[in-house]
C-alpha positions in Angstrom: 112.4 98.6 -132.3 115.9 97.0 -132.4 116.1 93.2 -132.5 117.1 91.5 -129.3 120.0 89.1 -129.3 118.8 85.5 -129.1 115.2 86.8 -129.2 112.8 83.9 -128.8 110.0 85.8 -130.4 110.2 84.5 -134.0 110.4 80.9 -132.8 107.4 81.4 -130.4 105.4 83.1 -133.1 106.1 80.3 -135.5 105.0 77.7 -133.0 101.7 79.5 -132.4 101.0 80.4 -136.0 101.4 76.7 -136.9 98.4 75.8 -134.6 96.4 78.9 -134.9 93.7 77.3 -137.0 93.4 74.6 -134.4 93.0 77.2 -131.6 90.3 79.0 -133.5 88.5 75.6 -134.0 88.8 75.0 -130.2 87.4 78.4 -129.4 84.4 77.9 -131.7 83.7 74.5 -130.2 83.7 76.1 -126.7 81.7 79.0 -127.9 79.0 76.8 -129.3 78.7 74.9 -126.0 78.8 77.6 -123.3 78.8 76.5 -119.7 78.2 78.9 -116.8 79.5 79.1 -113.2 80.9 75.8 -111.9 79.0 73.9 -114.6 82.1 73.7 -116.9 82.4 69.9 -117.1 82.4 69.7 -120.9 84.9 72.6 -121.3 87.2 71.1 -118.7 87.0 67.7 -120.4 88.0 69.3 -123.7 90.9 71.2 -122.0 92.1 68.0 -120.3 91.9 66.0 -123.6 93.9 68.7 -125.5 96.6 68.8 -122.7 96.7 65.0 -122.7 97.4 64.9 -126.4 100.4 67.1 -125.7 101.7 64.7 -123.1 100.7 67.0 -120.2 99.1 65.4 -117.2 96.0 67.4 -116.2 94.3 67.4 -112.8 90.5 67.8 -113.2 87.9 68.6 -110.5 90.1 71.3 -108.9 87.9 73.9 -107.3 85.0 71.6 -108.4 85.4 71.8 -112.1 88.8 73.5 -112.7 91.8 72.1 -114.5 95.4 72.4 -113.4 98.5 71.2 -115.3 102.2 71.8 -114.9 105.0 72.1 -117.5 108.4 71.6 -116.0 111.5 73.1 -117.4 114.9 71.4 -117.6 116.4 73.6 -114.8 115.3 74.5 -111.3 113.6 77.9 -110.8 110.4 79.6 -109.9 106.8 78.5 -110.6 104.8 80.8 -112.8 101.0 80.5 -113.0 99.2 81.3 -116.2 95.4 81.5 -115.6 92.4 81.5 -118.0 88.7 81.5 -117.0 86.3 79.1 -118.8 82.8 80.1 -117.9 80.1 81.8 -120.0 77.2 84.1 -119.1 73.4 83.7 -118.8 72.8 85.7 -121.9 70.9 84.7 -125.1 73.2 85.0 -128.1 72.1 87.1 -131.0 75.2 87.1 -133.2 73.9 84.8 -135.9 77.3 83.2 -136.3 77.6 79.7 -137.6 79.2 78.6 -134.4 76.8 80.5 -132.1 75.6 79.1 -128.8 73.6 75.9 -129.1 72.3 76.4 -125.5 69.4 78.9 -125.1 70.1 81.6 -122.6 73.9 81.0 -122.4 76.6 82.7 -124.3 80.4 83.4 -124.2 79.8 87.1 -124.1 82.9 88.0 -122.2 85.4 86.1 -124.3 86.4 83.3 -121.9 86.3 81.0 -124.9 89.1 83.1 -126.3 91.0 82.9 -123.1 90.7 79.1 -122.8 91.9 78.6 -126.4 94.7 81.1 -126.0 96.1 79.3 -122.9 95.9 76.0 -124.7 97.9 77.6 -127.4 100.6 78.7 -124.9 100.6 75.1 -123.6 101.4 73.8 -127.1 104.3 76.2 -127.4 105.7 75.8 -123.9 105.9 72.0 -124.3 108.4 72.6 -127.1 110.2 75.3 -125.2 110.4 73.4 -121.8 114.0 72.3 -122.3 115.2 75.9 -122.0 113.1 76.9 -119.0 114.3 77.5 -115.5 111.4 76.5 -113.3 107.9 75.5 -114.2 104.6 76.9 -115.7 101.4 76.0 -114.0 98.4 76.2 -116.3 95.1 77.0 -114.5 91.8 76.8 -116.3 89.2 78.3 -113.9 85.4 78.0 -113.7 83.0 80.5 -112.2 84.8 83.9 -112.7 81.5 85.5 -113.4 79.7 84.5 -110.2 79.8 85.8 -106.6 80.7 82.3 -105.5 84.2 82.5 -106.9 85.9 79.7 -108.9 89.3 81.3 -108.1 88.6 81.1 -104.4 87.5 77.5 -104.8 90.7 76.6 -106.6 93.1 78.7 -104.5 91.6 78.7 -101.0 89.9 75.3 -100.9 92.0 73.2 -103.2 95.5 74.8 -103.0 95.9 75.4 -106.7 98.4 78.2 -106.1 100.5 76.4 -103.5 104.2 76.7 -104.1 103.8 79.2 -107.0 105.9 82.4 -107.1 104.1 84.7 -109.5 100.9 84.7 -111.6 99.7 86.2 -114.9 96.1 86.5 -116.2 94.9 88.1 -119.3 91.6 89.4 -120.7 90.4 90.4 -124.1 89.5 94.0 -124.5 87.2 94.9 -127.4 87.7 98.6 -126.9 91.2 98.1 -128.2 92.1 96.8 -131.7 93.6 93.3 -131.9 97.3 93.5 -131.2 97.2 96.4 -128.8 98.1 95.8 -125.1 96.9 97.7 -122.0 98.3 97.4 -118.5 97.1 99.0 -115.2 99.4 100.2 -112.4 98.1 99.5 -108.9 94.6 98.2 -108.7 93.3 96.8 -112.0 89.9 96.0 -110.6 88.0 96.6 -107.3 86.8 94.4 -104.5 83.2 93.3 -104.7 81.3 92.9 -101.4 77.6 92.4 -100.9 75.3 93.3 -98.0 71.8 92.7 -96.9 70.4 94.7 -94.0 67.1 94.0 -92.1 65.9 96.8 -90.0 63.4 95.6 -87.3 60.8 97.8 -85.7 57.3 97.3 -84.3 54.3 97.1 -86.5 51.2 99.2 -86.0 48.4 101.2 -87.6 49.4 104.1 -89.8 47.1 106.4 -87.7 49.0 105.5 -84.5 52.7 105.8 -85.4 53.6 106.7 -81.8 52.6 103.1 -80.8 54.9 101.6 -83.4 58.6 101.7 -84.3 58.8 102.5 -88.0 61.5 100.4 -89.8 60.9 102.2 -93.1 61.8 105.6 -91.6 64.8 104.0 -89.9 65.9 102.4 -93.1 65.6 105.7 -94.9 67.9 107.4 -92.3 70.4 104.6 -92.5 70.5 104.7 -96.3 71.0 108.5 -96.3 73.8 108.3 -93.7 75.5 105.5 -95.6 76.3 108.0 -98.4 78.7 109.7 -96.1 80.9 106.6 -96.0 82.1 107.5 -99.5 81.8 111.3 -99.4 83.2 112.0 -95.9 85.1 109.0 -94.7 87.1 107.9 -97.8 90.3 109.5 -99.0 89.2 110.8 -102.4 92.4 109.3 -103.9 91.2 105.9 -102.7 87.7 106.1 -104.2 84.9 103.6 -103.5 81.4 102.9 -104.6 78.4 102.0 -102.4 75.2 101.2 -104.2 71.8 100.2 -102.7 69.9 98.4 -105.4 67.0 96.9 -103.6 64.7 98.0 -100.8 61.6 96.2 -99.6 59.2 96.9 -96.7 55.6 96.7 -95.9 52.6 95.2 -97.7 49.9 97.9 -97.7 49.6 101.6 -97.3 48.0 101.9 -93.9 50.2 99.6 -91.8 53.6 100.3 -90.4 55.5 97.0 -91.0 57.7 95.2 -88.4 60.7 95.1 -90.8 62.3 96.6 -93.8 65.1 95.1 -95.9 67.7 96.7 -98.2 70.7 95.3 -100.0 73.5 96.3 -102.3 77.2 96.3 -103.0 80.4 98.0 -101.9 83.4 98.2 -104.2 86.8 99.5 -103.2 90.2 99.8 -105.0 92.5 99.1 -102.0 92.5 96.7 -99.1 92.7 99.6 -96.6 89.6 101.4 -98.1 87.8 98.1 -98.1 88.3 97.6 -94.4 87.4 101.2 -93.7 84.2 100.9 -95.7 83.0 97.8 -93.9 83.7 99.2 -90.4 81.9 102.5 -91.3 79.0 100.6 -92.8 78.5 98.6 -89.7 78.9 101.6 -87.3 76.3 103.7 -89.2 73.8 100.9 -89.5 74.0 100.0 -85.9 74.2 103.5 -84.5 71.4 105.0 -86.6 69.1 102.1 -85.9 69.8 102.5 -82.1 69.1 106.2 -82.3 65.7 105.5 -83.8 64.9 102.7 -81.3 65.1 100.0 -84.0 67.2 96.9 -84.3 69.3 95.9 -87.2 70.7 92.6 -88.7 73.6 92.9 -91.1 74.8 90.3 -93.5 78.0 91.6 -95.0 79.6 89.1 -97.4 83.1 89.8 -98.8 83.6 88.7 -102.4 86.7 89.1 -104.6 89.4 91.4 -103.2 90.9 94.2 -105.3 93.2 92.9 -108.0 96.6 94.6 -107.3 99.1 94.5 -110.2 102.8 94.1 -109.2 104.8 97.1 -110.5 107.9 95.0 -111.5 105.7 92.6 -113.5 104.0 95.5 -115.2 107.4 96.8 -116.2 108.5 93.4 -117.4 105.3 93.1 -119.5 105.8 96.5 -121.1 109.3 95.5 -122.2 108.5 92.0 -123.4 105.2 92.7 -125.1 106.3 96.0 -126.6 109.0 94.0 -128.4 106.4 91.5 -129.5 103.8 93.9 -130.9 106.2 96.6 -132.1 104.6 99.3 -130.0 104.9 100.1 -126.3 101.8 98.9 -124.4 99.5 101.5 -122.9 100.0 101.8 -119.1 97.3 103.6 -117.2 96.2 103.9 -113.6 93.3 101.4 -113.0 89.9 103.0 -113.0 87.5 100.1 -113.1 85.1 99.3 -110.3 84.3 95.9 -111.8 85.6 92.8 -110.0 87.9 90.0 -111.2 88.6 87.0 -109.0 92.1 86.6 -110.3 92.6 88.9 -107.3 92.7 85.8 -105.1 96.0 84.9 -106.8 97.3 88.5 -106.5 96.7 88.4 -102.7 99.2 85.6 -102.5 102.0 86.5 -104.9 103.3 89.1 -107.4 100.7 89.1 -110.2 99.7 91.0 -113.3 96.6 91.1 -115.5 97.2 91.9 -119.1 94.5 93.3 -121.4 94.9 92.3 -125.1 92.8 94.0 -127.8 90.0 92.0 -129.4 88.1 94.8 -131.3 87.1 94.1 -134.9 87.5 96.9 -137.5 84.2 98.6 -138.1 82.5 97.3 -134.9 81.9 98.9 -131.6 81.8 95.8 -129.4 81.5 95.5 -125.6 81.7 92.5 -123.4 78.5 91.1 -121.8 76.6 92.0 -125.0 74.4 89.5 -126.8 76.0 90.5 -130.1 79.6 90.3 -128.9 81.9 89.4 -131.8 85.6 89.7 -130.9 88.4 89.5 -133.5 89.7 85.9 -133.4 93.2 87.2 -134.2 93.5 88.0 -130.5 93.7 84.2 -129.7 97.0 83.7 -131.4 98.3 87.1 -130.2 97.3 86.2 -126.6 99.0 82.8 -126.8 102.2 84.4 -128.1 102.1 87.0 -125.3 101.6 84.4 -122.6 104.4 82.3 -124.0 106.8 85.2 -124.3 106.1 86.3 -120.8 106.7 82.7 -119.5 110.0 82.3 -121.4 111.2 85.8 -120.3 110.4 85.2 -116.7 111.8 81.6 -116.6 115.0 82.1 -118.6 
């Protein structure tokens, strides 16, 4: 690939390589002391201390335990958010590494320790590069990405962490790709994640006299069967969705018709329109089927993270910038994941992009959320370089 004129890449790479050992040290410290959900007090303190040592004033306690800091350029311009998640998972670590988790039942099995260290690396470089920037970079270190009660929602909706920002970038390590490889999705990168709990109420009675009762188990079975048509008959196949019922409970013994039956599950959609359609159809089917069977129904339908929609222009920009960095054009694919990612609360408000950066070690077949997850630490420096290059490109 031909060299760009005035390419900042070599300078950025030099700044990150000079502190790479420190970034790995930070990652291992965070890895050994994993904190889940909003319980990221120690990690947030480490982040704030590292930023303070760079002369960056950090706001702590944002979204309960998040950290926000701003690096201002020398010239006016837009505000770019760079976001990293900090929380671990309730998994017992089995890696046997010398810096393995010191807390039983908790582990950084999704690589958020890598993300935190990488964003701190970008902060180091951007402090040096600030005199040439037009605008500002807002660093957001977020708790509780892994929980239904979203840390992004707490920071963005409740505490205004995204106020005044113009665009946002998040990144995630990807062990299916070798270190140094980049993947981007067009359109929806991840799906929405909504949860429901339905209680069907009937009238209890003896199993020998079903005519004197209203059977909520039969009503629930009909509702559950009909709900499958939300996906197969009401959704555009090009706007696919997933509806899963994972728990059903009703009755206590074999010869009594109970007075209620409960079932619960999730709905995941890859566009805002299909999400609205799914909820409306879900409610209509539950209420209509219950009424047809002379039962009553109570619906608790809780919306979680929305679908994460990548901005096409930012995807194109990342392909250009990161292709130059890594010497190979990043893979660009339509998104297929039905997992959820609460960076979507940022993407609802402004043009955003999520970048996947390879973290796979040669000879290993790792997956995130695994008790033996061992990513390649080379991705820390590579991610820091990628974030810095994107920031410099967008704010030059």
